[in-house]
C-alpha positions as CSV (number, residue, x, y, z in Angstrom):
1,M,0.1,0.0,0.0
2,S,2.0,2.9,-1.5
3,L,1.3,6.4,-1.3
4,Q,4.9,7.5,-2.2
5,G,5.1,11.2,-3.2
6,R,1.4,11.8,-2.7
7,H,0.3,15.1,-1.2
8,I,-2.4,14.6,1.3
9,L,-4.3,17.5,2.9
10,L,-5.6,16.2,6.2
11,G,-8.3,18.1,7.6
12,V,-8.9,17.4,11.3
13,T,-12.2,18.9,13.0
14,G,-13.4,19.1,16.7
15,S,-14.5,15.4,17.4
16,I,-13.1,13.4,20.4
17,A,-11.9,11.1,17.5
18,A,-9.6,13.7,16.8
19,Y,-6.9,11.6,18.8
20,K,-6.8,9.1,15.9
21,A,-5.8,11.8,13.5
22,A,-2.2,11.4,15.0
23,L,-1.9,7.7,14.0
24,L,-3.5,8.3,10.9
25,C,-0.9,11.0,9.9
26,R,1.8,8.6,11.0
27,L,0.3,6.0,8.7
28,L,0.0,8.2,5.8
29,K,3.9,9.2,6.3
30,G,4.9,5.9,6.6
31,A,3.3,5.0,3.2
32,G,5.3,7.6,1.5
33,A,2.8,10.6,1.5
34,E,3.6,14.1,2.4
35,V,1.0,15.4,4.6
36,Q,-0.1,19.0,5.4
37,V,-2.6,19.3,8.4
38,V,-5.5,22.0,8.5
39,M,-7.2,22.1,11.7
40,T,-10.5,23.7,12.8
41,P,-10.3,26.0,15.7
42,L,-12.3,23.6,17.9
43,A,-10.0,20.8,16.9
44,K,-7.3,22.2,19.0
45,E,-9.3,21.7,22.0
46,F,-8.9,17.9,21.2
47,I,-5.4,17.3,19.9
48,T,-2.5,20.0,19.9
49,P,-1.0,21.4,16.7
50,L,2.3,20.6,18.2
51,T,1.4,16.7,18.0
52,M,0.4,17.0,14.5
53,A,3.2,18.9,13.6
54,T,5.8,16.9,15.1
55,L,4.1,13.9,13.0
56,S,3.6,15.6,9.9
57,K,7.0,17.4,9.9
58,R,5.1,20.7,8.7
59,P,3.4,23.5,10.3
60,I,-0.1,23.2,11.1
61,L,-2.6,25.6,9.6
62,V,-5.7,26.5,11.7
63,E,-6.4,30.3,10.5
64,F,-6.5,32.4,7.3
65,F,-3.4,34.3,8.6
66,D,-0.8,34.5,11.1
67,P,-1.6,37.3,13.5
68,E,1.9,37.7,14.4
69,N,3.3,38.5,11.1
70,G,0.3,38.7,8.8
71,A,1.6,35.5,6.7
72,W,-1.2,34.5,4.6
73,N,-2.4,30.7,4.3
74,S,-3.7,30.5,0.9
75,H,-6.6,27.9,0.5
76,V,-6.1,28.3,-3.2
77,S,-2.6,27.1,-2.9
78,L,-3.4,24.4,-0.6
79,G,-6.0,23.0,-2.9
80,E,-3.4,23.2,-6.1
81,W,-0.9,21.4,-3.9
82,A,-3.1,18.5,-2.8
83,D,-3.3,15.1,-4.7
84,C,-6.2,14.3,-2.3
85,M,-8.0,15.9,0.5
86,L,-9.2,13.9,3.5
87,V,-11.4,15.0,6.4
88,A,-10.9,12.7,9.3
89,P,-12.7,13.1,11.6
90,A,-15.4,14.7,10.0
91,T,-18.0,16.1,12.3
92,A,-21.8,16.2,11.5
93,N,-21.1,20.0,11.6
94,T,-18.4,20.2,9.2
95,L,-20.3,17.5,6.9
96,A,-23.3,20.2,6.8
97,K,-21.0,23.1,6.1
98,M,-19.4,21.4,3.0
99,A,-22.8,20.3,1.7
100,H,-24.2,23.8,1.7
101,G,-20.8,25.8,0.6
102,I,-20.5,27.5,4.0
103,A,-16.8,28.4,4.0
104,D,-16.1,30.1,7.6
105,N,-12.9,28.5,8.4
106,L,-9.4,27.7,6.6
107,L,-10.6,23.9,6.3
108,L,-13.9,24.7,4.5
109,T,-12.6,27.4,2.1
110,T,-9.7,24.8,1.2
111,Y,-12.4,22.2,0.5
112,L,-14.3,24.5,-1.8
113,S,-10.9,25.4,-3.8
114,A,-9.7,21.6,-3.9
115,R,-9.8,20.2,-7.6
116,C,-8.5,16.9,-6.2
117,P,-10.4,13.7,-5.1
118,V,-11.9,14.4,-1.5
119,A,-12.6,11.9,1.3
120,V,-14.4,12.2,4.6
121,A,-14.2,9.9,7.6
122,P,-17.4,10.8,9.7
123,A,-17.4,10.6,13.3
124,M,-20.4,11.5,15.7
125,D,-22.7,9.9,17.9
126,L,-25.2,7.0,16.5
127,D,-28.3,9.4,16.4
128,M,-26.4,12.4,14.9
129,F,-25.3,10.0,12.2
130,A,-28.6,8.3,11.7
131,H,-30.3,11.9,11.6
132,T,-32.2,12.6,8.2
133,A,-30.0,15.8,7.8
134,T,-26.8,14.3,8.3
135,Q,-27.7,11.5,5.8
136,E,-28.9,14.0,3.3
137,N,-25.8,16.1,3.5
138,L,-23.9,12.8,3.0
139,A,-25.9,11.9,0.0
140,T,-25.3,15.5,-1.5
141,L,-21.5,14.9,-0.9
142,R,-21.4,11.9,-2.7
143,R,-23.3,13.1,-5.7
144,R,-20.7,15.7,-5.9
145,G,-17.9,13.1,-5.9
146,V,-16.7,13.2,-2.2
147,A,-15.7,9.6,-1.1
148,V,-17.5,8.9,2.2
149,I,-15.5,6.4,4.2
150,E,-18.2,4.7,6.6
151,P,-18.0,4.9,10.1
152,G,-17.9,1.6,12.2
153,D,-19.9,0.2,14.7
154,G,-18.9,0.2,18.4
155,E,-18.8,2.0,21.7
156,L,-19.1,5.6,21.2
157,A,-17.9,8.8,23.6
158,S,-21.7,9.0,24.7
159,G,-21.5,5.4,26.3
160,L,-23.7,4.4,23.7
161,S,-22.9,1.6,21.1
162,G,-23.7,1.7,17.4
163,K,-22.8,3.2,14.0
164,G,-20.8,6.7,14.1
165,R,-17.2,5.6,15.3
166,M,-14.7,6.8,12.8
167,A,-13.1,4.1,10.8
168,E,-9.7,2.8,11.9
169,P,-6.6,4.8,10.6
170,A,-5.1,1.5,8.6
171,E,-8.7,1.1,6.9
172,I,-8.7,5.1,6.1
173,V,-5.4,4.8,4.5
174,A,-6.4,1.6,2.6
175,Q,-9.3,3.3,1.1
176,L,-7.5,6.4,0.3
177,A,-4.7,4.3,-1.7
178,E,-7.6,2.6,-3.5
179,L,-9.1,6.2,-4.4
180,L,-6.2,7.4,-5.7
181,S,-5.2,4.4,-7.7
182,E,-8.7,4.6,-9.5
183,K,-7.8,8.0,-10.4
184,K,-4.7,7.1,-11.7
185,K,-6.6,4.6,-14.1
186,S,-9.0,7.4,-15.3
187,L,-7.4,7.5,-18.8
188,Q,-7.3,3.4,-19.2
189,G,-7.9,2.6,-23.1
190,K,-6.9,5.9,-24.3
191,R,-4.0,6.1,-26.6
192,L,-2.2,9.3,-26.9
193,I,0.9,10.7,-28.3
194,V,3.2,13.0,-26.6
195,T,6.1,14.9,-28.5
196,A,9.2,16.3,-26.6
197,G,12.6,17.6,-26.7
198,A,14.4,19.5,-29.5
199,T,14.9,18.6,-33.3
200,I,18.2,18.6,-34.8
201,E,18.5,20.2,-38.4
202,A,21.8,18.9,-39.7
203,I,24.2,21.4,-41.6
204,D,26.9,18.8,-42.2
205,P,28.1,15.5,-40.5
206,V,29.5,17.6,-37.5
207,R,27.3,20.8,-37.1
208,F,23.4,21.3,-36.7
209,I,20.7,23.8,-35.9
210,S,18.7,23.2,-32.9
211,N,17.5,25.0,-29.7
212,H,17.7,24.7,-25.9
213,S,14.9,22.3,-25.1
214,T,15.9,19.3,-22.5
215,G,12.3,17.8,-22.9
216,K,11.6,17.9,-19.2
217,M,8.1,19.2,-19.8
218,G,7.0,16.8,-22.5
219,Y,8.5,13.7,-20.5
220,A,6.7,14.9,-17.5
221,L,3.4,14.9,-19.6
222,A,4.1,11.6,-20.9
223,E,4.6,10.1,-17.4
224,A,1.4,11.7,-15.9
225,L,-0.5,10.3,-18.8
226,A,0.8,7.0,-18.5
227,A,0.4,7.0,-14.6
228,R,-3.5,7.6,-15.2
229,G,-3.6,4.5,-17.4
230,A,-3.2,6.0,-20.9
231,E,-1.2,4.1,-23.6
232,V,1.5,6.8,-24.5
233,T,3.9,6.8,-27.3
234,L,6.4,9.7,-26.7
235,V,7.9,10.9,-30.1
236,S,11.2,12.2,-28.9
237,G,13.7,14.4,-30.3
238,R,17.1,15.1,-28.7
239,T,17.1,14.6,-24.8
240,A,19.1,13.2,-22.1
241,L,16.0,11.8,-20.3
242,P,15.3,8.2,-19.6
243,C,12.2,7.0,-21.1
244,P,9.4,7.1,-18.3
245,E,8.0,3.7,-17.1
246,G,5.2,2.3,-19.1
247,V,5.7,4.6,-21.9
248,R,7.0,3.7,-25.6
249,R,9.5,5.9,-27.0
250,V,9.9,6.6,-30.6
251,E,13.2,8.2,-31.1
252,T,13.5,10.9,-34.0
253,R,16.3,13.5,-34.8
254,S,15.0,16.0,-37.5
255,A,11.7,17.8,-37.6
256,E,11.0,15.5,-41.0
257,E,11.5,12.3,-38.9
258,M,9.4,13.7,-36.2
259,Y,6.7,14.8,-38.7
260,Q,6.9,11.3,-40.1
261,A,6.4,9.5,-36.9
262,C,3.6,11.8,-35.5
263,V,1.4,11.3,-38.7
264,R,2.1,7.6,-38.6
265,E,1.2,7.2,-34.8
266,F,-1.8,9.6,-34.9
267,A,-3.6,7.6,-37.1
268,A,-4.5,4.9,-34.3
269,A,-4.5,7.4,-31.3
270,D,-7.1,9.2,-29.4
271,G,-5.0,12.4,-29.3
272,A,-1.8,14.3,-29.2
273,V,0.0,16.8,-27.0
274,M,2.5,18.9,-29.2
275,C,5.3,19.6,-26.5
276,A,8.4,19.2,-28.7
277,A,10.5,22.1,-29.7
278,V,10.5,21.5,-33.6
279,A,12.7,23.7,-36.0
280,D,10.7,25.8,-38.4
281,Y,13.5,25.7,-40.9
282,T,15.9,23.4,-42.0
283,P,19.1,23.8,-44.3
284,E,18.4,23.3,-47.9
285,E,21.1,21.3,-48.7
286,V,23.1,19.2,-46.1
287,S,26.9,19.0,-46.9
288,P,27.9,15.2,-46.8
289,V,31.6,16.4,-45.4
290,K,32.3,18.6,-42.8
291,L,32.6,22.5,-44.0
292,K,35.8,23.9,-43.8
293,K,36.4,27.6,-42.3
294,G,37.3,29.7,-45.1
295,E,37.8,33.3,-45.7
296,G,34.8,35.6,-45.5
297,E,31.3,34.8,-44.4
298,M,29.3,31.6,-45.0
299,T,25.7,31.6,-46.2
300,I,23.4,28.7,-45.1
301,R,19.9,28.7,-46.9
302,L,17.0,27.5,-45.0
303,K,13.7,26.2,-46.1
304,R,10.4,25.7,-44.0
305,T,9.9,22.4,-42.4
306,R,6.4,20.8,-42.5
307,D,4.0,21.9,-39.9
308,I,3.3,18.7,-37.7
309,A,0.5,20.4,-35.5
310,A,-1.3,21.9,-38.4
311,E,-1.1,18.8,-40.4
312,L,-2.8,16.8,-37.3
313,G,-5.1,19.7,-36.6
314,A,-6.5,19.3,-40.2
315,D,-7.2,15.7,-40.0
316,K,-7.9,15.5,-36.2
317,G,-11.8,15.0,-36.3
318,N,-13.0,14.4,-32.9
319,R,-9.7,13.5,-31.5
320,L,-8.1,15.7,-28.8
321,L,-5.1,18.0,-29.9
322,V,-3.2,20.0,-27.5
323,G,-0.7,22.5,-28.7
324,F,2.4,24.6,-26.6
325,A,3.3,28.1,-27.3
326,L,6.8,29.5,-25.9
327,E,6.6,33.0,-26.5
328,T,8.7,36.2,-25.8
329,D,6.2,39.0,-26.8
330,H,2.6,39.5,-27.4
331,E,2.1,36.1,-25.6
332,A,-1.6,35.6,-25.4
333,E,-2.4,37.1,-28.7
334,N,0.3,34.9,-30.4
335,A,-0.9,31.7,-28.6
336,E,-4.5,32.6,-29.3
337,S,-3.7,33.0,-32.9
338,K,-2.1,29.5,-32.9
339,L,-5.1,28.0,-31.2
340,C,-7.3,28.6,-33.9
341,R,-4.9,28.3,-36.8
342,K,-4.0,24.8,-35.9
343,N,-7.3,23.6,-34.6
344,F,-6.0,22.9,-30.9
345,D,-8.6,21.9,-28.3
346,F,-6.4,24.1,-25.8
347,I,-2.9,25.4,-25.8
348,V,-0.4,25.7,-23.1
349,L,1.3,29.3,-23.1
350,N,4.5,30.0,-21.3
351,S,6.7,32.9,-21.7
352,L,10.4,33.6,-21.2
353,R,9.7,36.6,-19.8
354,D,8.4,34.7,-16.6
355,A,10.8,33.8,-13.9
356,G,11.3,29.9,-13.3
357,A,9.7,29.3,-16.8
358,G,11.1,28.0,-20.0
359,F,13.9,25.7,-21.0
360,G,16.0,23.3,-18.5
361,G,14.7,24.1,-15.1
362,D,12.3,22.0,-12.8
363,T,9.6,24.6,-12.7
364,N,7.3,26.2,-15.2
365,K,4.5,28.8,-15.2
366,V,1.7,28.3,-17.5
367,T,-1.7,29.6,-19.0
368,L,-4.0,27.2,-20.3
369,I,-5.9,29.0,-23.1
370,D,-9.0,27.6,-25.1
371,R,-11.9,29.0,-26.8
372,A,-13.7,29.9,-23.4
373,G,-10.7,31.6,-22.1
374,R,-7.8,31.6,-20.0
375,E,-6.5,29.8,-16.9
376,E,-3.3,31.1,-15.6
377,L,-1.5,28.7,-13.3
378,P,1.0,29.7,-10.5
379,L,4.7,28.8,-10.6
380,L,4.8,25.0,-10.2
381,S,7.2,22.2,-10.6
382,K,6.8,20.6,-14.0
383,A,5.5,17.4,-12.7
384,E,2.8,19.5,-11.1
385,T,2.2,21.5,-14.3
386,A,1.9,18.4,-16.1
387,E,-0.8,17.1,-13.7
388,R,-2.8,20.1,-14.2
389,I,-2.6,19.8,-17.9
390,V,-3.6,16.3,-17.6
391,D,-6.5,17.2,-15.5
392,K,-7.7,19.3,-18.5
393,I,-7.2,16.6,-21.0
394,E,-8.8,14.0,-18.9
395,S,-12.0,16.4,-18.7
396,I,-12.1,16.9,-22.3
397,L,-11.5,13.0,-23.2
398,K,-14.6,12.3,-20.8
């Protein structure tokens, strides 16, 4: 049961069962997850933030901001960070507020901002759990996609015995792993192409024209798509990166080789993500021998390469096509023009003027643009950026 590398947002509410949150946090960490704990103010009466901070290895978040220095705890950033939000224990009061969109504490505003799977582990007395209001609230949350980890039967804090006892931490962790595993396979049966890396346009046997792309963004996308069950063909230009696990790689060098591979592979695909940095021009003639340095200047005549994305866009039918645009000026205008000209479903824009974006680094800052508008993402790791892009791909394919 592995949650290796998963980001789990653990919400703790004001229930006597909050003491189990300590063991739950420990088990999540033991399964390889990173855990960020958010507590309601009342939860602090049942278990101390110091206990949870010690076990999670992170500061505990309770209020919207730190009154000492004004540091803001952003519910939006928390929701973006998380792979899953788990509220355990979840009181009847918190469940009611979640069902009705009430956002009067940090935990609840984070829930309303979360794009990830959400699970709740109810904990309350048997009559509160059985009450029509609570059951209707749980039904509402289930309809909205919230996973409810059913409470068990047993002795309750009231002295009564019945259903309402929070599920045991080991059971919660097992169900959480299963929930995330289901999300991972959400693209099962889909065949997708991802292009990545730089093309090389030969001048002679020694020299070539290329660019600074390392392939990191495209490889992260291929890995994220494969992790969700897609059958991924990675049409790769020059890169030093290893092929992601479960991905079939087709190696190419020139723009023409990449064109031929993409057209061939697209025939049997459900879609393509065009992330490679493909040369727009290539030398008209390639010398069979190394060109020697002579007197004066040298002129190399270039011709246009074939436009891979435009070719696929013209023949895409109802298939998915995602483009990338790396710009240095008039970014949004250029990306929107490219979106329409090449018949993309959406385009991923990044600007070399944004710190932390562009070639070679491990972070990226992108804007997702479709015909309905723009969604600007914050600076994220390329792996996290890939997950957000794949979320949008998944929503279109579904």
